C-alpha positions as CSV (number, residue, x, y, z in Angstrom):
1,M,0.2,0.1,0.0
2,L,1.0,3.7,-0.2
3,H,0.6,6.3,1.9
4,V,0.8,10.1,0.2
5,T,0.4,12.9,3.2
6,V,-0.1,16.4,2.2
7,H,1.2,19.3,4.5
8,I,1.4,22.6,5.4
9,G,5.3,23.6,5.5
10,E,8.8,21.7,5.2
11,L,8.8,18.4,4.6
12,E,11.3,17.4,7.7
13,A,8.7,19.1,10.3
14,R,5.6,17.0,9.0
15,S,3.7,16.1,11.2
16,L,-0.5,15.3,12.7
17,H,-0.5,18.5,13.4
18,N,0.3,20.1,10.0
19,Q,-1.5,17.7,8.0
20,L,-4.2,18.9,5.3
21,L,-5.0,15.2,4.0
22,S,-4.0,11.4,3.2
23,L,-4.6,9.2,0.2
24,D,-4.1,5.7,0.7
25,I,-3.5,3.4,-2.6
26,A,-4.1,-0.4,-1.9
27,Y,-4.5,-3.1,-4.3
28,E,-7.4,-4.4,-5.0
29,K,-6.4,-6.9,-7.6
30,V,-2.3,-7.8,-8.4
31,E,-2.1,-7.9,-11.8
32,A,0.4,-6.4,-14.5
33,L,-2.2,-4.3,-15.2
34,A,-3.6,-3.8,-11.3
35,S,-7.0,-2.5,-9.9
36,Y,-6.4,-0.2,-7.0
37,L,-8.9,1.0,-4.2
38,V,-8.2,4.8,-3.1
39,A,-8.9,6.6,0.2
40,M,-8.7,10.2,0.8
41,L,-9.2,11.6,4.2
42,P,-9.2,15.6,4.1
43,R,-8.5,17.6,7.7
44,Q,-12.1,18.9,7.2
45,G,-14.6,16.6,5.6
46,S,-15.4,13.2,5.3
47,E,-13.5,10.3,3.8
48,M,-13.8,9.7,-0.1
49,A,-13.0,6.7,-2.0
50,G,-12.3,5.8,-5.4
51,H,-10.9,3.2,-7.8
52,L,-8.3,3.2,-10.2
53,R,-8.7,0.4,-12.6
54,G,-6.1,-0.9,-15.5
55,Y,-3.0,0.9,-14.2
56,P,0.5,-0.7,-15.2
57,R,2.9,-1.9,-12.9
58,W,6.1,-0.7,-12.4
59,S,5.9,1.5,-15.8
60,G,5.6,5.1,-15.0
61,S,6.3,7.9,-12.3
62,L,4.5,7.0,-8.8
63,W,3.4,10.3,-8.6
64,D,1.6,9.6,-12.0
65,L,-0.3,6.9,-10.0
66,V,-1.0,9.5,-7.2
67,A,-2.6,12.0,-9.6
68,R,-4.4,9.6,-11.3
69,A,-6.0,8.2,-8.0
70,I,-7.0,11.8,-7.0
71,A,-8.4,12.1,-10.1
72,Q,-10.7,9.2,-9.4
73,V,-11.9,10.4,-6.1
74,V,-12.1,13.9,-6.8
75,Y,-13.7,13.7,-10.0
76,P,-15.1,10.4,-10.5
77,D,-16.1,9.1,-13.9
78,Q,-15.8,13.3,-15.2
79,A,-13.8,14.6,-17.2
80,I,-11.0,16.9,-15.4
81,P,-11.9,20.8,-16.2
82,P,-9.4,23.1,-16.7
83,S,-7.7,24.9,-14.1
84,I,-9.3,28.0,-12.9
85,K,-7.0,31.4,-13.5
86,P,-6.0,32.7,-10.3
87,D,-6.6,36.5,-9.4
88,R,-5.2,38.7,-6.9
89,R,-7.7,37.7,-4.3
90,C,-7.7,33.6,-4.8
91,A,-6.9,31.9,-1.5
92,Y,-3.2,30.2,-1.0
93,A,-0.5,28.5,0.2
94,K,3.0,29.9,1.0
95,R,4.1,26.4,1.0
96,I,3.2,22.5,1.4
97,C,4.7,19.5,1.0
98,V,3.6,16.0,0.2
99,A,5.2,12.3,1.6
100,L,4.7,9.1,-0.5
101,E,5.5,6.1,2.1
102,A,5.1,2.2,1.0
103,E,4.2,-0.2,3.7
104,E,6.5,-2.4,4.9
105,L,6.0,-5.7,6.2
106,S,7.2,-4.3,9.8
107,G,4.4,-1.9,9.3
108,R,6.8,1.2,9.3
109,G,6.3,3.2,6.2
110,R,9.2,4.3,3.9
111,L,9.9,7.3,2.2
112,V,9.7,6.5,-1.0
113,A,9.1,10.1,-3.0
114,S,8.7,13.5,-1.7
115,A,7.4,16.9,-2.9
116,E,7.8,20.6,-1.9
117,I,5.6,23.3,-3.3
118,T,6.2,26.9,-2.1
119,M,4.7,30.5,-3.6
120,V,6.7,32.3,-5.8
121,E,7.8,35.5,-3.3
122,G,4.9,38.8,-4.2
123,Q,3.1,36.5,-6.8
124,R,0.2,35.3,-5.2
125,G,-1.5,32.3,-7.1
126,M,2.0,31.4,-8.6
127,Y,4.0,28.1,-7.4
128,R,7.3,26.3,-8.2
129,A,6.9,22.5,-7.5
130,V,9.8,19.9,-7.1
131,F,9.1,16.5,-6.9
132,R,11.2,13.5,-5.8
133,E,11.6,10.0,-6.2
134,D,13.1,7.0,-5.4
135,I,14.5,5.6,-8.7
136,L,13.0,8.4,-11.1
137,G,14.8,11.0,-9.4
138,E,13.8,14.7,-9.6
139,R,11.0,17.0,-12.0
140,T,10.0,20.0,-11.2
141,A,7.3,22.6,-12.3
142,E,6.2,26.0,-12.4
143,L,2.4,26.6,-12.2
144,A,-0.4,28.8,-11.6
145,Y,-3.1,27.8,-9.6
146,G,-6.0,29.6,-7.5
147,S,-9.6,29.2,-6.4
148,K,-11.8,30.9,-3.8
149,R,-11.3,28.3,-1.4
150,M,-7.9,26.0,-1.7
151,D,-8.7,22.4,-2.6
152,Y,-5.4,20.5,-1.9
153,A,-6.1,17.1,-3.3
154,D,-6.9,19.4,-6.8
155,F,-4.0,21.5,-6.1
156,V,-1.4,18.4,-6.1
157,M,-2.9,16.7,-8.6
158,R,-2.3,19.3,-11.1
159,A,1.4,20.2,-9.7
160,I,1.9,16.8,-10.4
161,C,0.8,17.1,-14.0
162,W,2.5,20.1,-14.6
163,A,6.0,18.8,-13.5
164,L,4.7,15.3,-15.3
165,Y,3.5,16.3,-18.8
166,G,3.8,20.6,-18.8
167,Q,-0.4,20.7,-18.6
168,G,-2.6,21.0,-15.7
169,T,-4.6,17.8,-16.1
170,P,-3.4,13.9,-17.1
171,G,-1.4,12.9,-20.0
172,P,-1.6,9.3,-21.7
173,R,-1.6,6.3,-19.5
174,P,1.9,5.2,-19.0
175,K,2.1,2.0,-21.5
176,L,2.9,-1.5,-19.3
177,L,6.6,-2.1,-19.8
178,L,7.3,-5.6,-21.7
179,P,10.0,-6.6,-22.9
180,Q,11.2,-8.6,-26.3
181,T,12.3,-11.6,-25.6
182,I,14.9,-14.7,-27.2
183,T,14.9,-18.4,-26.7
184,V,17.9,-19.7,-25.0
185,D,18.1,-23.3,-24.7
186,G,14.2,-23.7,-24.8
187,V,13.9,-21.0,-22.2
188,D,12.9,-17.3,-23.0
189,C,15.0,-14.6,-22.0
190,F,15.3,-10.7,-22.0
191,D,18.0,-8.4,-21.5
192,V,17.6,-6.6,-18.2
193,Q,19.0,-4.0,-19.5
194,G,16.5,-3.1,-22.3
195,L,14.0,-2.2,-19.6
196,A,13.1,1.1,-19.1
197,E,13.1,2.8,-15.5
198,P,11.4,2.4,-13.2
199,A,10.7,-1.1,-14.4
200,R,14.6,-2.1,-14.9
201,T,15.5,-1.0,-11.2
202,G,12.1,-2.4,-9.7
203,F,13.1,-5.6,-11.4
204,A,16.8,-5.9,-10.5
205,R,15.8,-5.3,-6.8
206,Y,13.3,-8.1,-7.4
207,L,16.0,-10.5,-8.7
208,A,17.9,-9.5,-5.9
209,R,15.8,-10.3,-3.0
210,K,14.1,-13.4,-4.9
211,Y,18.2,-14.6,-5.7
212,P,20.5,-13.7,-2.9
213,T,23.4,-15.7,-3.9
214,Q,23.2,-15.3,-7.2
215,A,25.5,-12.6,-9.4
216,P,23.1,-10.3,-11.4
217,A,23.0,-12.1,-15.3
218,A,23.4,-10.1,-18.7
219,L,20.4,-12.6,-19.7
220,V,17.3,-13.1,-17.5
221,R,14.3,-15.5,-17.3
222,A,11.2,-14.0,-18.8
223,D,9.2,-15.7,-16.9
224,D,10.7,-14.1,-13.5
225,Y,9.8,-10.7,-15.3
226,V,6.1,-12.0,-14.8
227,A,6.2,-12.7,-11.7
228,F,7.8,-9.8,-11.0
229,L,4.5,-7.7,-12.4
230,F,2.3,-10.0,-10.4
231,N,4.6,-9.8,-7.3
232,K,2.9,-7.4,-4.3
233,S,5.8,-6.0,-2.7
């Protein structure tokens, strides 16, 4: 499960006291094209829930998954409207941060991605956003956002979209990453270096856990990759 929290202030100072909302993304069905249950709890308001179906595992940014999960809760079965152009009287936030944690077997979350979004000094409704994640590194964006009341879930979703797609709404869904195989001694294999990120690093970590005493090989079994896509961790 992924646990996302949005806070006022800096990442290092995040706590329950400055938390604005939380978002949980849990597997409903673990497949190559997985289905997820999504639950969001704002600090003020009741819990909201949704489903995200047919999302390709290990094929894109974790932030893309978060943005689409938020969209399924905030705009269920609806087209996402364009952002409202901010004016000088719009609500604003000086600084917020986002933490994305992966559930561990121990029950403690491991921070796998984080973000900081700050208002440009002297420019209400203008923001700079920095998104970081474990495998894919850092993405940045500048965006305009403003409304009479701050909707932090919508705000985070649109900041992600500007960082990933250069627009305020999600781009095309990532394609499932499937390697091209060759047959070696009757076994379908492929070159792991031919995989794009984040699948390449994720699969390498999976192999290290599954075969801890074996050195990494140039060619790996295709059925191991299938098992990786259907693996819950």
